C-alpha positions in Angstrom: -25.9 68.4 100.5 -28.7 69.3 102.8 -29.3 65.6 103.5 -25.7 65.3 104.5 -25.5 61.9 102.7 -21.8 60.9 102.0 -22.7 58.4 99.2 -24.7 61.0 97.2 -22.1 63.6 97.8 -19.2 61.3 96.5 -21.3 60.7 93.4 -22.0 64.5 92.9 -18.4 65.4 93.5 -17.1 62.9 91.0 -19.6 64.4 88.4 -18.4 67.9 89.3 -14.7 67.0 88.9 -15.2 65.3 85.7 -17.2 68.3 84.2 -14.3 70.6 85.3 -11.8 68.2 83.8 -13.7 67.8 80.5 -13.9 71.6 80.3 -10.1 71.7 79.9 -10.4 69.8 76.6 -7.0 68.2 77.4 -6.9 64.5 76.8 -3.4 64.2 78.6 -4.8 65.8 81.6 -7.8 63.5 81.6 -5.4 60.5 81.3 -3.5 61.6 84.3 -6.5 62.7 86.3 -9.0 60.0 85.8 -7.0 57.4 88.0 -6.8 59.9 90.7 -10.5 60.8 90.5 -11.3 57.1 90.6 -9.1 56.7 93.7 -10.6 59.6 95.5 -14.0 58.3 94.7 -13.1 54.7 96.0 -11.5 56.1 99.2 -14.5 58.4 100.1 -16.8 55.4 99.5 -15.0 53.3 101.9 -14.4 56.1 104.4 -17.4 58.3 104.5 -16.2 59.9 107.6 -13.8 61.8 105.3 -16.6 63.5 103.5 -16.8 67.2 104.5 -19.9 69.3 104.3 -18.1 72.3 105.8 -17.0 74.2 103.9 -20.1 73.9 101.7 -19.5 72.2 98.4 -22.7 73.7 97.0 -21.6 77.3 97.8 -18.2 76.6 96.4 -19.7 75.2 93.1 -22.1 78.1 92.9 -19.4 80.7 93.4 -17.1 79.1 90.7 -19.9 78.8 88.2 -20.9 82.4 88.9 -17.3 83.6 88.3 -17.1 81.4 85.1 -20.4 83.0 83.8 -19.0 86.5 84.5 -15.9 85.5 82.6 -13.7 86.1 85.6 -11.1 83.4 85.7 -9.2 85.1 88.5 -12.3 85.0 90.8 -12.8 81.3 89.9 -9.3 80.5 90.8 -9.3 82.5 94.1 -12.5 80.8 95.1 -11.1 77.3 94.3 -7.8 78.0 96.2 -9.7 79.3 99.3 -12.0 76.3 99.2 -9.0 73.8 98.9 -7.3 75.6 101.9 -10.5 75.4 103.9 -11.1 71.7 103.1 -7.3 71.0 103.9 -7.6 72.7 107.2 -10.9 71.0 108.1 -9.7 67.5 107.2 -6.6 68.0 109.1 -8.6 69.0 112.2 -11.0 66.0 111.7 -8.1 63.6 111.5 -6.5 65.1 114.4 -3.4 66.2 112.3 -3.4 69.9 113.6 -2.9 72.8 111.5 -1.4 72.7 108.1 2.3 72.5 108.4 5.2 72.2 106.1 3.9 68.9 104.7 0.9 70.8 103.3 0.8 72.2 99.8 -0.8 75.3 101.4 1.9 75.9 103.9 3.1 79.0 102.1 -0.4 80.5 101.5 -0.9 79.2 98.0 -1.0 75.8 96.4 2.1 74.5 94.6 1.8 75.4 90.9 3.4 73.2 88.3 4.3 75.1 85.1 5.4 73.3 82.0 
């Protein structure tokens, strides 16, 4: 992250997301997520300007891992939600889309939850 190299970040992010996905031990979830992760990786490789280093991916990963080590899933979830809100806001600013509105999954404060 210190080098601010988009290509290296995209590779590291893909590894991080695959590890998190593998930790679920859910084969159906992997089947659904793998094509989306591949698409995200491909888009970020083609459009490196979409790679954000603020908020810090390293600080996010460190905080989530600390929460997991402390066996505090609520803290890990809260940190991940906060990071996703921050990334959504920064990406919208960078793209000139303005603040998150009704088309954002965070428009009501929390991401949409799908319960089965």
